[in-house]
C-alpha positions as CSV (number, residue, x, y, z in Angstrom):
1,M,-38.9,-55.1,-62.1
2,E,-35.3,-53.3,-62.6
3,V,-33.9,-55.3,-59.7
4,N,-34.4,-58.7,-61.4
5,K,-33.1,-57.5,-64.6
6,K,-29.8,-56.6,-62.7
7,V,-29.7,-59.8,-60.9
8,K,-29.6,-62.2,-64.0
9,K,-26.5,-60.5,-65.3
10,K,-24.6,-62.4,-62.5
11,T,-24.9,-65.8,-62.6
12,L,-23.3,-68.4,-60.3
13,Y,-20.9,-71.2,-61.1
14,G,-22.3,-74.6,-60.0
15,Y,-20.1,-75.3,-57.0
16,Q,-21.3,-71.6,-55.5
17,E,-24.9,-72.6,-56.2
18,E,-24.1,-75.9,-53.8
19,D,-22.4,-74.1,-51.4
20,L,-25.2,-71.3,-51.2
21,N,-27.9,-74.1,-50.8
22,K,-25.9,-75.9,-47.9
23,I,-25.8,-72.5,-46.3
24,F,-29.4,-71.6,-46.4
25,T,-30.1,-75.1,-45.2
26,Q,-27.9,-74.4,-41.9
27,L,-29.8,-71.0,-41.7
28,D,-33.3,-72.8,-42.0
29,E,-32.3,-75.5,-39.6
30,L,-30.5,-73.9,-37.1
31,P,-31.8,-71.5,-34.4
32,E,-31.7,-67.9,-34.9
33,G,-28.4,-66.0,-33.6
34,T,-26.4,-69.3,-34.5
35,N,-23.1,-68.7,-35.8
36,I,-21.6,-70.4,-39.0
37,L,-18.7,-70.2,-40.8
38,Y,-17.9,-70.6,-44.6
39,Q,-14.6,-71.9,-45.9
40,L,-13.6,-71.0,-49.7
41,P,-10.3,-70.9,-51.2
42,T,-8.9,-67.7,-52.2
43,G,-10.3,-66.8,-56.0
44,G,-13.2,-69.1,-55.4
45,G,-15.7,-65.9,-55.4
46,K,-16.3,-65.5,-51.6
47,T,-17.8,-62.3,-52.6
48,V,-20.1,-63.4,-55.2
49,V,-21.6,-66.1,-52.9
50,F,-22.3,-63.7,-50.1
51,S,-23.7,-61.1,-52.3
52,E,-26.1,-63.7,-53.6
53,I,-26.8,-64.8,-50.1
54,T,-27.6,-61.1,-48.8
55,R,-30.0,-60.9,-51.9
56,R,-31.7,-64.0,-50.9
57,F,-31.9,-63.3,-47.4
58,I,-33.5,-60.0,-47.5
59,E,-35.9,-61.4,-50.1
60,Q,-37.2,-64.3,-48.2
61,T,-37.0,-62.7,-44.4
62,G,-37.6,-59.2,-45.1
63,K,-34.8,-58.8,-42.4
64,K,-31.5,-56.3,-43.1
65,V,-28.0,-57.6,-43.6
66,M,-24.7,-56.1,-42.5
67,V,-21.9,-57.0,-44.4
68,L,-18.3,-56.4,-42.1
69,T,-14.6,-55.9,-43.5
70,H,-11.3,-54.8,-42.2
71,R,-10.2,-52.8,-45.1
72,I,-11.5,-49.7,-46.7
73,E,-10.7,-51.3,-50.5
74,L,-12.6,-54.5,-49.4
75,S,-15.7,-52.0,-48.4
76,K,-15.6,-50.6,-51.6
77,Q,-15.4,-54.0,-53.6
78,T,-17.8,-55.5,-51.8
79,S,-20.5,-52.4,-52.0
80,K,-20.0,-52.7,-55.8
81,M,-20.5,-56.3,-55.8
82,L,-23.9,-56.2,-53.9
83,K,-25.0,-53.7,-56.0
84,G,-24.1,-55.7,-59.1
85,F,-26.8,-58.2,-57.4
86,G,-29.5,-55.8,-57.3
87,V,-28.6,-55.1,-53.7
88,A,-28.9,-51.4,-52.8
89,N,-26.6,-50.6,-49.9
90,K,-24.8,-48.1,-47.9
91,V,-21.2,-47.8,-46.7
92,I,-20.6,-46.8,-43.1
93,N,-17.0,-45.2,-43.4
94,S,-15.5,-42.8,-41.5
95,E,-17.6,-39.8,-42.9
96,V,-20.9,-41.4,-42.0
97,K,-21.4,-39.9,-38.3
98,E,-25.1,-40.8,-38.1
99,L,-27.5,-43.0,-40.0
100,Y,-30.8,-40.7,-40.6
101,D,-31.5,-42.7,-43.9
102,Q,-31.1,-46.2,-42.5
103,D,-34.6,-46.8,-43.4
104,D,-33.9,-46.5,-47.3
105,Y,-31.7,-49.6,-47.1
106,M,-31.9,-53.3,-46.6
107,C,-28.1,-53.9,-46.6
108,F,-25.0,-52.0,-44.8
109,V,-21.3,-52.4,-45.5
110,A,-19.3,-51.3,-42.5
111,M,-15.5,-51.4,-41.7
112,V,-15.1,-53.0,-38.3
113,E,-13.2,-50.1,-36.1
114,T,-15.8,-47.3,-37.9
115,L,-19.2,-49.3,-36.8
116,N,-17.4,-50.2,-33.5
117,N,-16.9,-46.4,-32.7
118,R,-20.3,-45.3,-33.8
119,L,-21.9,-48.2,-31.8
120,Q,-19.9,-47.2,-28.7
121,E,-20.9,-43.5,-29.3
122,E,-24.4,-45.0,-29.4
123,K,-24.6,-42.6,-32.8
124,V,-25.9,-45.5,-34.8
125,K,-28.2,-48.3,-33.9
126,I,-29.5,-50.4,-37.1
127,N,-32.9,-52.1,-36.5
128,N,-33.8,-55.2,-37.6
129,I,-30.5,-56.9,-38.6
130,G,-31.2,-60.6,-39.3
131,L,-27.8,-61.6,-40.8
132,V,-24.2,-60.3,-40.1
133,I,-21.6,-61.5,-43.0
134,I,-18.0,-61.2,-41.8
135,D,-15.7,-61.3,-44.6
136,E,-12.0,-62.7,-43.8
137,A,-13.6,-63.9,-40.7
138,H,-10.1,-65.4,-39.3
139,Y,-9.0,-61.7,-38.1
140,N,-10.1,-61.4,-34.5
141,S,-11.0,-57.6,-34.6
142,F,-14.4,-58.5,-35.5
143,R,-15.0,-60.1,-32.2
144,K,-15.7,-56.9,-30.3
145,L,-18.6,-56.3,-32.5
146,F,-20.4,-59.8,-31.8
147,K,-22.2,-58.3,-28.5
148,Y,-24.0,-56.0,-30.6
149,F,-25.3,-58.6,-32.9
150,D,-26.4,-61.3,-30.4
151,K,-29.8,-61.5,-31.7
152,S,-28.5,-61.9,-35.4
153,T,-27.4,-65.0,-37.0
154,I,-23.4,-64.4,-37.8
155,L,-21.9,-66.0,-41.4
156,G,-18.2,-65.7,-41.0
157,V,-16.4,-65.9,-44.8
158,T,-12.8,-67.0,-44.7
159,A,-10.4,-69.2,-47.1
160,T,-8.5,-70.4,-44.0
161,P,-10.6,-71.3,-40.7
162,L,-8.0,-70.6,-38.5
163,S,-7.9,-67.7,-36.2
164,S,-4.9,-65.0,-36.3
165,N,-4.7,-65.5,-32.6
166,I,-3.7,-69.2,-31.0
167,K,-5.6,-68.2,-27.5
168,L,-9.1,-67.1,-29.5
169,P,-10.0,-70.1,-31.5
170,M,-12.6,-69.8,-34.0
171,K,-14.8,-72.5,-32.5
172,D,-15.7,-70.5,-29.5
173,N,-17.4,-68.0,-31.9
174,Y,-18.9,-70.1,-34.7
175,K,-20.7,-73.4,-33.9
176,H,-20.4,-75.1,-37.4
177,L,-18.1,-74.9,-40.5
178,I,-19.3,-75.4,-44.2
179,I,-16.6,-76.3,-46.6
180,G,-16.7,-75.3,-50.1
181,E,-14.3,-76.6,-52.9
182,S,-10.9,-77.3,-52.8
183,I,-8.1,-75.8,-54.4
184,Q,-7.4,-78.7,-56.6
185,S,-10.9,-79.3,-57.5
186,L,-11.0,-75.3,-58.7
187,I,-8.0,-76.0,-60.7
188,D,-9.5,-79.2,-62.4
189,K,-12.4,-77.1,-63.2
190,N,-10.4,-74.2,-64.6
191,F,-11.4,-71.6,-62.0
192,L,-7.8,-71.4,-60.5
193,A,-4.5,-71.6,-62.3
194,K,-2.0,-74.1,-61.5
195,A,1.0,-73.6,-59.5
196,N,4.4,-74.4,-60.5
197,L,6.0,-74.8,-57.2
198,Y,9.9,-74.1,-56.6
199,N,11.6,-74.1,-53.4
200,Y,15.1,-73.1,-52.5
201,D,16.5,-74.6,-49.0
202,V,17.2,-71.7,-46.8
203,S,18.6,-72.0,-43.5
204,L,16.4,-70.2,-40.8
205,R,18.1,-70.6,-37.7
206,T,18.7,-66.8,-37.0
207,L,15.0,-66.2,-37.2
208,K,13.2,-65.3,-34.0
209,L,9.5,-65.9,-33.3
210,G,7.6,-63.1,-31.8
211,I,4.8,-63.4,-29.1
212,N,2.3,-63.7,-32.2
213,G,3.8,-66.9,-32.9
214,D,5.5,-65.6,-36.3
215,Y,9.1,-64.8,-37.3
216,T,9.8,-61.1,-36.2
217,V,10.5,-58.5,-38.8
218,K,13.7,-57.6,-37.1
219,S,15.1,-60.8,-37.5
220,S,13.6,-61.1,-41.2
221,D,15.1,-58.1,-42.3
222,E,18.5,-58.9,-41.0
223,F,18.3,-62.4,-42.4
224,Y,16.8,-61.5,-45.7
225,S,18.8,-58.3,-46.1
226,A,22.1,-60.1,-46.2
227,H,23.9,-60.0,-49.5
228,S,23.9,-63.7,-50.0
229,M,20.4,-63.9,-49.6
230,L,19.6,-61.2,-52.0
231,G,21.8,-62.6,-54.7
232,K,19.9,-66.1,-53.8
233,L,16.8,-64.5,-54.4
234,L,17.8,-62.6,-58.0
235,T,19.2,-65.9,-59.0
236,A,15.9,-67.6,-58.3
237,Y,14.0,-65.0,-60.2
238,E,16.4,-65.5,-63.4
239,E,16.5,-69.2,-63.2
240,I,12.6,-69.4,-63.1
241,A,10.5,-65.9,-63.4
242,K,12.7,-63.9,-65.5
243,G,10.4,-61.5,-67.9
244,T,7.2,-62.4,-66.2
245,K,5.4,-60.2,-64.1
246,T,6.2,-60.8,-60.4
247,L,5.2,-60.1,-57.3
248,I,7.7,-60.3,-54.3
249,F,6.4,-60.6,-50.6
250,N,9.0,-59.7,-47.9
251,N,8.5,-59.4,-44.3
252,G,10.1,-55.8,-43.5
253,I,10.2,-52.8,-45.5
254,N,14.1,-52.6,-45.1
255,T,14.2,-56.0,-47.0
256,S,11.8,-54.9,-49.7
257,L,14.0,-51.7,-50.3
258,Y,17.2,-54.0,-50.7
259,V,15.2,-56.2,-53.1
260,Y,14.2,-53.0,-54.9
261,E,17.8,-51.7,-55.1
262,T,19.5,-55.4,-55.9
263,F,16.9,-55.7,-59.0
264,K,17.1,-52.0,-60.2
265,K,21.1,-52.4,-60.3
266,A,20.3,-55.5,-62.2
267,G,18.6,-53.7,-64.8
268,Y,15.3,-55.0,-64.1
269,N,11.9,-53.1,-64.1
270,V,10.9,-53.1,-60.5
271,R,9.1,-50.7,-58.4
272,H,8.5,-51.0,-54.1
273,L,5.3,-50.7,-52.1
274,D,4.8,-50.4,-48.7
275,N,2.3,-48.8,-46.2
276,K,3.9,-45.7,-46.0
277,N,3.0,-44.9,-49.4
278,T,0.2,-42.5,-50.1
279,A,-3.1,-43.5,-51.6
280,T,-2.1,-41.4,-54.9
281,E,1.2,-43.3,-55.0
282,R,0.0,-46.6,-54.1
283,K,-2.6,-46.0,-57.1
284,E,-0.1,-45.0,-59.5
285,I,2.2,-48.0,-58.9
286,L,-0.6,-50.6,-58.8
287,E,-1.6,-49.1,-62.4
288,W,2.2,-49.3,-63.4
289,F,2.2,-53.0,-62.5
290,A,-0.9,-53.6,-64.2
291,E,0.2,-52.2,-67.6
292,T,3.9,-53.3,-67.3
293,P,4.1,-56.9,-69.1
294,D,7.6,-57.5,-67.2
295,A,7.0,-55.5,-63.9
296,I,8.5,-56.6,-61.0
297,L,6.7,-55.4,-57.5
298,T,8.5,-55.8,-54.1
299,S,6.1,-55.3,-51.1
300,V,5.6,-55.9,-47.5
301,S,2.6,-58.0,-46.8
302,I,-0.1,-55.0,-47.7
303,L,-1.0,-56.7,-50.9
304,T,-2.2,-60.3,-49.4
305,T,-6.1,-59.0,-49.0
306,G,-8.2,-56.8,-51.2
307,F,-5.5,-56.7,-54.1
308,D,-6.8,-58.0,-57.3
309,E,-4.1,-58.4,-60.3
310,P,-5.2,-61.5,-62.4
311,T,-2.0,-60.7,-64.6
312,V,0.3,-61.8,-62.2
313,E,2.4,-64.8,-63.3
314,S,5.0,-65.1,-60.6
315,I,5.0,-64.9,-56.7
316,I,8.1,-65.2,-54.8
317,L,7.8,-65.4,-50.9
318,N,10.9,-64.0,-49.9
319,R,10.1,-64.3,-46.3
320,A,9.3,-67.2,-44.1
321,T,6.0,-67.2,-42.4
322,R,4.2,-69.8,-39.7
323,S,0.5,-68.4,-40.6
324,L,-1.2,-70.9,-42.8
325,T,-3.7,-67.8,-43.8
326,L,-0.7,-65.7,-45.0
327,Y,0.6,-68.5,-47.1
328,F,-2.4,-69.4,-48.6
329,Q,-3.0,-65.4,-49.3
330,M,0.5,-64.6,-50.6
331,I,0.3,-67.2,-53.2
332,G,-3.6,-66.7,-53.9
333,R,-2.3,-63.3,-55.4
334,G,-1.0,-65.2,-58.7
335,S,-3.7,-67.8,-58.9
336,R,-6.4,-65.8,-61.1
337,V,-7.2,-67.4,-64.3
338,L,-7.2,-65.6,-67.5
339,P,-7.6,-66.8,-71.3
340,N,-3.9,-66.8,-71.8
341,K,-3.0,-68.0,-68.4
342,N,-3.8,-71.1,-66.8
343,E,-0.7,-71.6,-64.6
344,F,1.8,-69.6,-62.7
345,N,5.1,-69.7,-60.6
346,V,5.7,-69.7,-57.0
347,I,9.1,-69.6,-55.7
348,D,9.7,-70.1,-52.2
349,M,12.6,-68.5,-50.3
350,G,11.3,-69.5,-46.8
351,N,10.5,-73.1,-46.7
352,N,7.1,-72.6,-46.4
353,I,5.9,-75.3,-49.1
354,A,7.9,-77.7,-46.7
355,R,6.2,-76.3,-43.7
356,F,2.4,-76.4,-45.0
357,G,2.6,-78.4,-47.6
358,P,2.1,-77.8,-51.3
359,W,-0.6,-75.0,-52.0
360,D,-3.1,-77.3,-53.9
361,A,-2.7,-80.3,-51.5
362,P,-5.8,-81.4,-49.6
363,V,-6.2,-79.8,-46.5
364,D,-8.6,-81.1,-43.4
365,W,-10.3,-77.8,-42.6
366,Q,-12.7,-79.3,-40.3
367,E,-9.9,-80.9,-38.0
368,I,-8.0,-77.5,-38.2
369,F,-11.2,-75.8,-37.0
370,L,-12.2,-78.0,-34.4
371,F,-8.5,-78.6,-33.1
372,P,-6.5,-75.7,-34.1
373,D,-4.3,-76.2,-30.7
374,F,-3.1,-79.4,-32.2
375,Y,-2.8,-78.1,-35.9
376,L,-0.5,-75.4,-34.6
377,E,1.7,-77.7,-32.4
378,N,2.4,-80.0,-34.8
379,I,3.4,-77.3,-37.7
380,K,7.0,-78.5,-38.8
381,N,9.7,-76.5,-36.9
382,D,13.0,-75.3,-38.8
383,E,15.3,-77.8,-37.9
384,E,13.0,-80.7,-39.1
385,I,12.6,-79.1,-42.3
386,E,16.4,-78.7,-42.6
387,R,17.0,-82.5,-42.0
388,D,15.4,-82.9,-45.6
389,F,17.5,-80.4,-47.3
390,V,19.3,-81.6,-50.2
391,Y,22.6,-80.2,-51.0
392,E,23.1,-79.6,-54.8
393,M,26.5,-78.4,-56.2
394,P,26.0,-75.2,-58.3
395,D,26.8,-75.7,-61.8
396,E,29.8,-73.4,-62.1
397,L,31.3,-75.5,-58.9
398,R,30.3,-78.6,-60.9
399,A,32.2,-77.9,-63.8
400,K,35.7,-77.6,-61.6
401,F,35.2,-81.2,-61.0
402,S,34.6,-82.3,-64.4
403,N,37.3,-84.9,-64.2
404,S,35.2,-86.8,-61.8
405,D,32.2,-89.3,-62.3
406,N,30.8,-89.4,-59.2
407,I,31.0,-86.0,-56.8
408,T,28.0,-87.2,-54.2
409,F,28.3,-88.8,-51.0
410,D,25.3,-90.0,-49.1
411,V,25.9,-89.3,-45.1
412,K,22.6,-90.8,-43.9
413,E,23.1,-94.3,-46.2
414,E,26.7,-94.7,-45.2
415,Y,25.8,-94.0,-41.4
416,K,23.1,-96.6,-41.7
417,K,25.6,-99.3,-43.4
418,I,28.2,-98.6,-40.7
419,F,25.9,-98.5,-38.0
420,A,24.7,-102.0,-39.2
421,Q,28.2,-103.2,-39.2
422,G,28.5,-102.2,-35.5
423,K,31.4,-100.1,-36.7
424,K,32.4,-96.4,-35.1
425,S,30.0,-93.5,-36.3
426,K,33.2,-91.5,-36.8
427,L,34.1,-93.5,-40.0
428,V,31.4,-92.0,-42.0
429,L,33.4,-88.7,-41.9
430,E,36.7,-90.2,-42.8
431,K,35.1,-91.9,-45.8
432,S,33.4,-88.6,-46.6
433,I,36.8,-86.7,-46.2
434,E,38.3,-89.2,-48.2
435,Q,35.8,-89.0,-51.1
436,H,36.4,-85.2,-51.3
437,A,40.0,-85.3,-51.4
438,Q,39.7,-87.8,-54.0
439,I,37.9,-85.6,-56.3
440,C,40.4,-82.5,-55.5
441,V,43.2,-84.4,-56.4
442,E,41.5,-85.8,-59.7
443,N,40.9,-82.1,-60.8
444,S,44.1,-80.5,-59.9
445,E,47.5,-80.1,-61.1
446,D,49.0,-80.1,-57.9
447,V,48.4,-79.9,-53.9
448,F,48.3,-76.1,-54.0
449,D,45.6,-76.1,-56.9
450,A,43.9,-79.0,-55.0
451,R,43.8,-77.0,-51.6
452,I,42.5,-74.1,-53.1
453,L,39.5,-76.5,-54.7
454,A,38.8,-77.9,-51.4
455,K,38.1,-74.5,-49.9
456,E,35.3,-74.1,-52.4
457,L,33.7,-77.3,-50.6
458,K,32.9,-75.3,-47.5
459,D,28.8,-75.6,-48.0
460,E,28.9,-79.0,-48.7
461,I,31.1,-79.8,-46.0
462,Q,28.7,-77.9,-43.9
463,Y,25.9,-80.0,-45.1
464,R,27.6,-83.2,-44.9
465,V,28.7,-82.3,-41.1
466,K,24.9,-81.4,-40.4
467,Q,23.7,-84.5,-41.5
468,Y,26.2,-86.6,-39.6
469,S,25.3,-84.5,-36.4
470,Y,21.5,-85.4,-37.1
471,C,22.5,-89.2,-37.5
472,I,24.3,-89.1,-34.0
473,M,21.7,-86.7,-32.3
474,N,24.5,-84.3,-31.4
475,N,23.2,-81.0,-32.9
476,T,24.8,-78.4,-30.9
477,K,26.3,-75.5,-32.5
478,N,29.7,-75.7,-31.0
479,Y,30.1,-79.1,-31.8
480,K,29.1,-78.8,-35.3
481,E,31.5,-75.9,-35.7
482,W,34.4,-78.0,-34.3
483,L,33.6,-80.6,-36.6
484,E,33.5,-78.4,-39.7
485,E,37.3,-77.3,-38.5
486,D,38.2,-80.7,-38.1
487,Y,37.2,-81.9,-41.1
488,E,38.6,-79.1,-43.4
489,R,42.1,-79.5,-41.5
490,K,41.7,-83.3,-42.3
491,L,40.9,-82.6,-45.7
492,R,43.8,-80.6,-46.3
493,S,46.0,-83.3,-44.8
494,S,44.4,-86.5,-46.9
495,I,44.9,-84.1,-50.1
496,S,48.8,-83.7,-49.2
497,K,48.9,-87.6,-48.4
498,M,47.3,-88.6,-51.8
499,F,49.7,-86.3,-53.8
500,A,52.8,-87.7,-52.1
501,A,51.4,-91.3,-52.9
502,K,51.1,-90.0,-56.5
503,M,55.0,-89.0,-56.7
């Protein structure tokens, strides 16, 4: 009777109960040994759902359940949750060499590598496993275990049913996908916090893609450790997240250390964490982070899974990724709801929102599951993303042009007009130069002041030239550099002529 009392303590939400019924319908209808996949967003309570599945499955079939995880923290959390549902379980970790007491348990929680080693050594053979549950099923490390459980039903659980390896699609291992509640629906029902999304346009041309299809750590480190990017990051934090508990994700340890130094120098309460920290250091840093209201924690992707700190108020993606899974995992770290927290900030420094769409936008998971190649091939590339950038003059620079009412010039619109009139495209740049010269003259005492002011327009000139080169479809680096130099020379000349005309 003790078991039932414990079970009653844990109640499932309506959407979890619905998903559970869908899963059991599939388990009943599909032949034994069919693999199915269940998708539910980070923060939706996947562990709760599969703990209740475990309890019911054992109760209904009398067969055993094996739960597989890929991280030691996840094993511990899962074991604890299962106990909360009244399911006694044994964790198979590196200390467990043989299983003499396997008949005492109906449920086992194992790390992939450990279990694989034990099964290969033939030290462990677990009888009567009817269901294998795989947490974070998009990782490919689990595939090597499938052969040992070919008679069991496998239930993969993930927030993103997209394999971490393009060559090994999930549909090869799973026959059916069950889709849970959407992020937007969980926000509407107050199960997830609403994300306030902010993105800073960043030109990522120097980043290189590695063989795994994502940006390399080396090229990311070089780019994000640059003085200009560190300055941009600090400004973004001060504009949006200042004083909030903030988690910063980086793609390299060097970047994270530079971020740490930058924020420390600026007088902020910051710590750095990476996989080289010992378990004791990690525990101490995470406790500090939990207890400190304005804490800033800069890290490398080690806090994307199995880390739960509901008090996080701001997430900064100080990296670019082409992994949809990583994108959702990083933002998901801030999405937990608390009595005094129903929203959080996301600051994107890697064009990730432009690449994948807003975090809470609808996603057709069924299509991604069935046609992953098509999805991956159509992820926006950096050049496409940059075409939509809009240059905004910084406030302090805008103040230097206070005598001018209009400081904007739309290259694309101007090009359309000139193209429609059948005139030469270079007229666009001539008009742009004239407008720039005009505002420099309007805000200067003499020709020398105006030329100094013109030098401060370098970023905007670069942006206008880039827009122009997209319009005429000549986007080579050398051509753009030549155009910029030519533009700056003509701008100086135009300023001189305007002052001469004034005199």
